N, C-alpha and C positions, 0 to 999 in steps of 0.2 A: 502493499499499500505507499510506504512512505518514497519507495522507489519510483512508484509510478507517480505520485504527487510532484515530486521535485522536477519533473518536467512540463509542469503547469504553472502558470502565474495569474491564470483566471479562473475563478471558481464557475463560472457559466460553462465554460469549455470543458473545465476537469471533471464534472459530474458525471458523464458517460464512462469517460477513463475509469475513474474509482468504482464506479458500479460494477465495471467489467474486471478490474482487477481484485474485488473481493468477493465475487460471486462464486470462484470455485471452493470457498473456503464457508459461506454462507449456509446457515443452517435453516433458514426460512423458506428459499426458493423465490422466485420472481414474483409470485401472487402474495405481497406480504399480507394480505386479508385471508389468506387461505394456505398456512402454512403446512410445510409436508412432516411426515413423521419424523425427518430429523430435526427439528425445532422443538422436540418431546424427547430427545435421546442423549444422553452424557456423551461426549466424543472429545478425543485428545487431537482430532484432525481437524474440526471444525470449530468455529464459534459465531457468535453473533456479530453482527455488523458496525453496532453504534459505536464503540470505542475506536475500531480501525478509522473507519470513515471521518471521525472527528479528528483523528491526527492527521489525516489526511489531509483535510481543508485546512489545519492550522501551517502545513508545511506550503500549501498551497499559496496562503493568504500572507506567509511570511510573519506568521504570529498577530497579526492584525485582527483587533477583536472585531470590529464590522463585519469584515470580509469573510472571517472564519465563522461567525454564527449567520449571516445570510446564506454562505455556500452549503452550511449542515441543513438549514430551515428549508432551501430549495431542492436539495437531495431528495428530500422525501421519506415515504416510509416511516420510521420512528424517527420522525424529524425533530420531535421535542426533547427526547432523549440525547440525541446527536447532538443539538444544539446546546443544550446544558453542558456536556463532556468538554466541547470545543469553547464554549464561553468561560468555564471554570478555569481551564487551562491557560487562557487568553489573559485572562484576570490574573492568575499567578503570576504569567510572566511579565506584565506590564504594570502590575499595580492597581489601586482603585482609578487611577487618572486615564486608563486605557477604557473602560467603559463610557461610551458615549452618553455625556448627562441626560440630552435629551431622550435617551431610550430609557434610563433608571427614573427619570422625572414623571414619565408619563407612567410609567408602573406602579409609581406609589402614589401618585394620585388618582389612576383608577380603582387600585388596590385598599384605598386610605391604610397604607400600610408605611413606617418609616423602616426602609431598606437598609440606611447607613449603620444606625446602633445595633440591630441585630447580626449583622456581618461583622461588627466590630466585638463584638461577644463572643460570637462563634470562632474568629481567629484566637479569641484569648483563649478558648476551650481548646481549641485544636492544639495550640502550643502547650498548654499543659499536659493534653492527652500524649503530645510527642514525647514530652519530658519522662512522662511516666512509661513511654514505650521503651524509651532510651534505658531507663533505670532497669526495667524489667530483663530487657536483654542483655544488658552489662551484668545484672548478676547472674543471670543462667551463664554467660562467657566467664565470669569470675569464678563460679564453681567448677565448670570444667575445666578451667587452669589450674585450679585447686587439686581436681582428681588427677590431671596430669600431673603437676609436681609431685603429688603422693608416688605414682606411677612409678617417674624418676629417682624418687628417694627409695623406693624399693628396689630400684636396679641398681644402687650404688651411690648416688648424690650424697653430697655433703648434706646436715641438715642446715636448714635456714634459705635455701636456695627456693623457696615457695615462689611463685609468681602470681600476683596480685591483679587480676583482668580490670579493665573499666567497671563502674558503677554508676547509678545516677541519684546522687541527693545524699549528703550524709545523712544517720539517722535522725540526728537532730533537728535538722533542716526540712526533713521530710515530717516532721510530726505537726502540720499544719500552718505555720507562718511562713513556711519557704523562705526563709532570710538567703538561700543560696539561688533564689528563682532568676534564670538569666545568667548564672554562674554556672561555669562547668566545675560541677563537685563530684563528678566521678570517681574518681581516686580516693575522694574521702569516705563514700560511701561503700567502696569496695572496703574498704581498711575495717570500716564498722559492723559489716556482715561477716567477713572474714572472721572477727573476734567473737562471733556470737550475737552482735545486735540485731535488733529488730526494726526495720524501715516502716512499720504499720504503726500509724499513732495510737496509744491507748485510748481506750473512751474517756477516761477521768483525766487525760492529759498527763498523768503521772503512771508510771507502771507498776502492776498491782504488786508486783514480787521486787525488791530492791537489788539494784544491779550489784555486780561483784565490784570490789576496789579496785579491782583491774578493768573492768569496763567503765566503771565512773572516771577513771583517770584518763582514758582513753578518749571518753566523750567531752572530755575538758579540752583535750589536745588539738580534737577534731574541730571541735567549736572554735577555738583559736585561727586556726587554720580557713575555717568558712569565712570568719571575721575578717581575715587578713586579705581575703582575693578581692580584686579589683572591682569597684564599683559599676553597677551597670547603668544605661540610659534610662531614667525613667521621668521625664520631660513629662508624659501625660500624668504621671502620678506624684504631682507635687505635695510636699508634706510642709514646706517651710511657710511661716505667715505672710512673709512678704510675698511671695509668690502667688498664694492662695487669695490676699486680700485684691493683688492688682486685678482678679478675676470676678470680685463681689459688684453689685450694683451700687450705684452711687448715691441712690435715694431710694425710700421703701414707702409703701404706701398704706401700710398697715397703721392702725391707733398704738399708743406708745401706753396707755394707762389700763393696767389691769385690775380688776375688781378682785376683791377678797375671797368672793363665793367662787370664782374659777381658777384661783390658785388653790384654794381648798380642794376643788374637785380634781385638780391635777395632782393633788398628794394622793387623795383618795384613790384616784384611778388607778396610779402605780401602785399602790398597795394590793388592791384587788386582784389587777391583772397579775401582778406578782404571784400571789398567793392560790391564785387558781392553777398557774403552772408549775408551782412546786413539788408536789408530789411526783407528777410524772417527769420531772429533769431526768435525762439520761434514757429514758424509754424511748425508743423509734415510734413513727406514726403510726405504723401497723399493730403496735402493742398498745398504743393508746386508744384506736378503735376496737379494739377486743376487749380491753377493759369496759370502755362504755356500753359497747353490745352486751356483754353479759351482764352489765347491771340495769338494763334497759334504759341506758342515757345516752344513745346516740340519736342523731346528732348532738354534741355538748352543747346545752344549757343551764348546766348547774354546776356546783361543787362536784369533784369526784368523791367515791364512798366505797369504802371497802365492804360494806352491808351487802349480801349477797353474791359476792364476787367468788365463782368457784375456784376452788383450792388450786386445779390444775391451772388455770389463768393466772392467778397469783402468783402461783410458781415460777409460771413463765415468763413473768413480766413485772418482778417486785418494783413495789413502790421506790422512790427516792429514800434511803436508809434514815437520811438526817432530817426532813421534811415530813414524812407520811405521819409521825405521833402529833402534829401540828397544824395540819393543813387539808385534812379529809373533812367533809362534812360532818360527820360526826365528833369531830375533836377542836375546829377551830374555836378558839377564844383569842381574839386579839390577833394584830399582826405579828407573826413571828419573827426572828431576825434573819435577814437575808441580805447578802452582799449587794445586792440591786439597789436597797435602800441604805445601806451603810454607807456607800459611795456617795449619795444624796445628800446624807446628814454629814459628812466629812465636806463637801463643798460647801455646802450651808456654814460651816465652821470657818473653812478659809476665807470665804467671803466677810464674814463677820468680825474676822481677827486683822485680815488686811487688807480688806476692801477690794474693789474691782482692778486695783496696780497689782494683785499677786504675780508672783513668779511661778515658774515651772519649781524651783528650789523650794519655794513656801508652800508647793502641795508634796512634793519629797518630803520635807521635813514634819508636814502634816502625818504622813501617813507612817513614818518612823514613830511621832509622839502618839497617834492616837488609834493608829490600826494594830491589832493582833496580828502576829504573824502567819498564825495557822488559819487564817480569816481571808487569806487572799490567795488566787488561786493563777495558773498559768502563767500570761505575760507580766499580771501585777506581781505573781510571786519571784519571776526570775528578776524581775527590776526593784523589788524588794531587796532581796540577796545582793544586788548589786551595790544598792544604796549603803547597804552594811559593809560593804566592801570597799566603799568611798568612790564611785562611779558617780558623778553628779548627771544629772539631766542635760542632754538626752541622752548620753552614753548608758545611762542606766536603761535603757529601754532596747539599745540596739545591741550591748553586748550579750551572746550566747544566749539569744532570746528566739526560740523558734516559734514561739505563739503570738509575735509582734504584730499580726496581723488578722488577729482573733477577734471575737466581741468585747473583750475588757474594758476597753475605752469607751465603747459607746455606751454601756450602762452607767457613765459616772458624770454625766454631763448636762441633764434635765435643769438641774437648778441654775445653771448659767443661762437659760434661755427663761427660766420663769424672773428672773431678776433683769432681764432685759427684754421686756414684754415691746413686740413688733419691730424689732432689731436684731433680726436673725444675723447679721453681720457681728454685730459685738457679742452674741452669745457665741459664735464660732470663734473669735479671738480667745475670750476665756477658755474656751473647750481646747483648743489648742497647745495652749499654756499646760493645760492639764495632762492632754492625751499623751504627749510627747516625753512624759515621764517614763512612758512603757510601751507606747506602740510607733510605729511607721506607717507611712502610706495608706494603704485600705483602713488599718485601724485606726489612725487619726481621722481619716473621712468618714468614717462612721460617727467617731465623737462628736465631729462638727455639725454633721447633719442631723444626730439626736437633738443636741444643742440649739439648732435653727426651727427644728419641728416644734422645740419647745418654748421659743421665744415667740411665736406665731400663735400657737395653740390656743391660750390665756385670753387673746383678742381678733381672733378670726372668726369670720362667720361660718365658714364651711371648712371641712377637711382639706377640697381643693387648693383652697387656699392656703394652709398648713404645708402640703406638700411641695407646694408651687415654691413657697418660701424656704425652704429646707433644700430643693435641689438646686438653689441659685446660688448657696455659697459653696457648692462641690466644684471639683474641678473637671469642667466639662467633657475632658475626652477619657477622663478615669474609669478604670474598669468598675469603681463603686457606684459612681454616676451612672454607667450605661444599665447596672442591674437595676438599681431602685427604678427608673424610666420604665425600664423595659416590665418588672414586678407589678409597678402601680397600673400601667396599660393593662396586664392582665387581670389585676382586680377589678377593675373600673367595668360596672355596666353587667354585671352578672350575679345571678343567683346561684350558680353553679360553682360554691367553693372547693370541692374535691376536683375538679378539672383544673382550676387555677394551682391547686397544690402538686396536682399529679405534673402538672408543666414547668413547677418551680424546681419539684426534685429531678425531673428529666435535664435541665439546666444544671443546677448545682449541688444535685446529690453526692458529687465525688468529693466535696469538702467535708471539713471535721464538723460534726454538730455544734461545735461552738466557735466555729467559724466567725467572721463578720460579714461577709458578702450575703452568702447564703440566709441567714437570720436577719439581714437587712431588707434581702426581698421578700422575705414572709411579713416583714413588718410593714413595709408600704403596699404590698398586695391587700393585706388584711386592712389597713386602714381603708383604701380606695373602696373595698369590698364592702367595710361595716358603713361608710358613708356618715360616719359621727356617731353612729351609735354604738354605747360602750358595750353594752351584752353582746351584740352582733359580731364586733369586731375582734374582744378578748376571746371569745369562743371560738371563733375562727383561727387567730393565731395558735393558739395553745393546741389545737387539735390537730393542727399543722406538724407539729414536732418538734425537732432541734432544740434550741435551748429556750424551752418553755418558758421558765419563771422570768428570763430577762425580756423576751421579745412581748410576752403577756404586761411586763411593768412598762415597758416603751409605749404600747398600742394603749394600755389603760390610762397612763399621764395622759396621753395627746386627747383621747376622746373624753377623759374626766375634765380636761381644762377647756373643752368646747361645750361642754354642756353646761360645768358647773356644780357643785357640790349639793344644790338644793334639786336640780334635777336628775342625779343619780338614783337609779332603784336602791330603795332598802333591802332588798333581798341580798344584794351583793355589799352594801358597805356596812349594814347594821353586824356582821360577824365581826369586823374590825374593832369594835366596841372602843372607838377612837383612841388606841392604845397600841404603840410600837414598840416591840422589843429591839436591843441594839447591845452590840458588844462595844460600841462608840462609846468611851465614858462621856457622863453627861447628858444622854439621850434615852437612857434604856426607859421603857414608859411613856415617853412623851405622846403627846396626843397630835392629831393631826390637824386640828384646829391651831394649837400653837405654832406648829410648823408653818402652815399657811400664814399667819401672822407674821412670824420673823422673816418669812418668804417676802411678804407685801412691803415691809419695812426697807428692804434692800432694794425693792423694784421702783422706789418713785423715780418719776421721769430723770433722766440725768441730761444735762447739759450737751449741747450738740458739739460734736467733734471725739477726741481722743474716747477710749472706753475707759481709760485711768482716770 
């Protein structure tokens, strides 16, 4: 086919020649709509014609997108498949600029579909799949190399002459945050797996069985090596304040005075959503559904309960060990402690102590002063340890931190929005200062997005206003921005929530259950789907799985602020008993009403200009 195609430069003249060239190998026959028996039989001598013809047209066109596609379409027969293949290869060769703008504009308008952002997201996914495939192949190569080395030693080679084949991603870098993303970490991964390390991230973020001293020492060495690798170009993933601020709107149209009732609703909503998700944290989506179906509560519309739950279902999907005694319908007595509320309390304390001009160093010191070390997890635990070792922000979040694009920073920044009503930019600036203690890139973007949601929710009239404001502070071309825009579109204007979640899992199910992007996608979709209604929104997001208490808290806070405390259903609010437990000294047993009053005192409209 390629040989024949090289003799042609006009697709119109090439069509008969290409058909003649492929015909001897074609399984369908001349009558395309009446294929012969050969089309139904496997063969080593024949093949379907679409890909060979697409390649032939690409050669005839010299790689030109327009000519290759037109030639493939006019060739006929399975024209859509042939043209799709030719277009994909021509687009890959020439990049997005190779696609005629007038074609893509017509398709986007006619289909009412944004072609650009899905393509960008799919490209990112393809890159991640490619990295994983490389890692899988490299691990296999390393193991074969180990077998070969073993055979060599048995044949008389000196000890220590093992060969380490390449592998992808050191174990620490593959546990969710991917600090080695875009870098060549094959050799590091090979050393890790050769020593008995596992590349699969544990469900809880930390290994169930403590590693040996030797493996821990190797992990430290490999993390040092990963940190020392050259930085990759991340122009679309900016997380420094100056670059982020340059992309923010100069003016905002939202009101800037929040009422006490709306802030009270925000605190209550955060508590309700968090509490609903607590008992099923770490239980996958299918387990949540089985629990609810077995207790006659599917779809989710009330608190979870163990009453009537069959023993086999309970054994298959055990409740969250720490949360079940205080967060099931039969035992709720006030809001139990949770890190999703602890960080909100700590942000309030930082603001009350240092004002709006606080620094990342102030946040770090507040952690060391007030946060018990045993109540921090994943990225925050790594950062906490780095702070104790003397590493100041932002290095505290970058050193040895495989979780730095997980959800931790996103759950810490609601208060920064509540004290800056109507000013998502000011809220986002405070959020960045906090987030850089422990996170980078997408982890930081999640924090400023949550803060912007919280700045808009107490003063906006609709959830769409809230989502618009939050998207406006994100780096436009970042993976996080594309993720939440896409998820919002999926959730809007539909009542089929399960279909929405199916699509989110198809797109983001490869990420760890506490990664930031999959959880932000679930939040954005649930907010759009819930249309501002607290019950509809929090039950949707929690039934979707992943980090259920954190997503429930964020969605509850937004819808609670939109509604106001006086409008929230008592069957959700009353079990909180206006009482919050906390391990942050000075806050244990505090009322949600007092928290709202203290937040309102900080939320008085500030003068125009700097956040500080």
